[in-house]
C-alpha positions in Angstrom: 35.6 16.5 -41.6 38.0 15.5 -43.7 41.0 17.8 -44.7 40.7 20.5 -47.3 37.3 20.8 -46.8 35.9 24.3 -45.4 33.8 24.3 -42.4 30.1 24.4 -42.8 29.7 27.1 -39.6 31.0 30.3 -39.1 32.3 32.0 -35.7 31.9 35.6 -35.6 34.0 36.9 -32.5 32.1 40.4 -31.0 33.9 43.4 -28.9 30.5 42.7 -26.2 26.8 41.8 -25.6 24.5 43.6 -24.1 22.8 43.2 -21.2 19.2 41.4 -21.0 16.6 43.6 -20.1 16.3 43.2 -16.2 12.8 41.6 -15.0 10.2 43.8 -14.1 8.7 42.4 -9.9 6.4 45.3 -10.0 3.7 46.6 -11.9 3.2 50.0 -10.3 0.8 48.4 -7.8 1.6 49.3 -4.2 1.3 46.8 -0.9 -1.5 48.5 0.2 -3.1 48.3 -3.4 -2.4 44.5 -3.5 -3.4 43.8 0.1 -7.2 45.6 -0.9 -7.3 43.4 -4.2 -6.9 40.5 -2.1 -9.4 41.1 0.9 -11.8 41.8 -2.0 -11.8 38.8 -3.5 -11.5 37.0 -0.3 -15.2 38.6 0.4 -16.7 37.6 -2.5 -15.2 34.3 -2.4 -16.6 33.7 1.2 -19.9 35.3 0.4 -20.5 33.4 -2.9 -23.4 30.6 -2.7 -23.0 27.5 -4.7 -24.6 28.1 -8.2 -27.6 25.9 -9.1 -28.2 24.3 -5.8 -31.6 22.6 -5.8 -33.6 22.7 -2.4 -33.1 19.2 -2.4 -29.9 18.6 -3.3 -26.8 18.3 -0.8 -26.1 21.8 0.1 -30.2 23.2 -0.7 -32.3 24.6 2.1 -34.6 21.9 2.2 -32.1 19.2 2.5 -29.8 20.9 5.1 -33.3 21.7 7.1 -33.8 18.1 6.5 -30.0 17.0 7.5 -30.4 19.2 11.2 -34.2 17.5 11.8 -32.4 14.1 11.9 -29.9 15.3 14.0 -32.1 16.7 16.8 -32.9 12.7 16.9 -30.9 10.9 20.0 -30.1 7.2 20.4 -31.4 6.7 24.0 -28.7 4.2 24.7 -26.1 6.2 23.3 -25.4 10.6 23.9 -25.4 11.3 20.0 -27.6 12.1 17.6 -28.4 9.0 14.7 -26.6 11.1 12.2 -23.3 11.7 13.9 -23.6 8.2 14.5 -23.7 6.8 10.8 -27.4 5.6 11.2 -28.5 7.7 8.4 -27.3 6.1 5.0 -29.3 8.4 2.4 -31.6 11.2 2.4 -33.5 11.4 -0.9 -35.6 14.0 -1.9 -37.7 14.9 -4.9 -38.5 18.7 -6.7 -42.2 17.8 -4.9 -41.0 17.6 -1.1 -41.4 13.7 -1.0 -38.2 12.7 1.3 -37.0 9.0 1.5 -34.5 8.3 4.6 -32.7 5.2 4.2 -31.2 4.4 7.7 -30.1 1.4 9.7 -29.9 0.7 13.5 -26.8 -0.2 15.5 -28.3 -4.1 16.0 -31.7 -5.9 14.7 -32.1 -6.4 18.2 -31.7 -2.6 19.2 -34.6 -1.3 21.8 -35.7 1.5 19.6 -36.3 -1.0 16.7 -40.0 -0.3 16.4 -40.1 3.2 17.5 -37.0 5.1 15.7 -38.0 4.8 12.4 -41.3 6.2 13.5 -39.7 9.2 14.8 -37.6 10.1 12.0 -40.7 10.4 9.9 -42.6 12.2 12.1 -39.3 15.1 12.6 -38.2 14.8 9.1 -42.3 15.1 7.8 -42.4 18.3 10.3 -39.7 19.9 8.2 -41.7 22.7 6.4 -41.6 21.9 2.4 -41.7 18.1 3.1 -44.7 16.5 1.5 -44.4 13.2 2.8 -41.5 10.5 4.4 -41.0 6.9 3.4 -38.2 5.4 5.8 -36.6 2.2 4.5 -34.5 0.5 7.5 -32.0 -1.9 5.8 -29.5 -4.0 7.8 -27.4 -4.4 4.5 -24.4 -2.8 5.2 -24.5 -3.6 8.7 -23.3 -0.9 11.2 -19.8 -0.4 12.5 -18.5 2.2 14.5 -16.4 3.5 11.4 -19.8 5.5 10.2 -19.5 7.4 13.1 -18.4 10.8 12.3 -15.7 12.8 14.3 -18.1 14.3 16.5 -19.9 11.3 17.8 -16.0 10.1 18.5 -15.4 13.0 20.8 -18.6 13.2 22.0 -18.2 9.4 23.4 -14.9 10.1 24.0 -12.9 7.6 21.7 -10.9 10.1 20.2 
């Protein structure tokens, strides 16, 4: 600003300023009301079922029944079921109840290489709602110990 020019802003002097309104923490709800509301929400949340889960999808009744059947099959050399061992690579279920199980074995020279796929087919085929079963035995990717679940590691004393 050069000398002789009027200032471009104005200054207003005041005696006092009204205090700002205080923040309101409560809305009149008592702690007991708040606890009951939270409890209701939690009960509803825990009781809710996944929306739109098809029976053959993970979380569906048929899928979970097939997984339960697979968990009943144990490797004769290792006291852990084949599902927790990580021998099951995939379970695909069609809408009409056809099940395809993709699995492997610990080694191609496993003593149960000939009988294990047949046992999987029989056990899964016995699940109510399963029309037919196809077991695909694959060697790629090869099984390794990293595929085991924590439950299997605990059972084998590896944790």
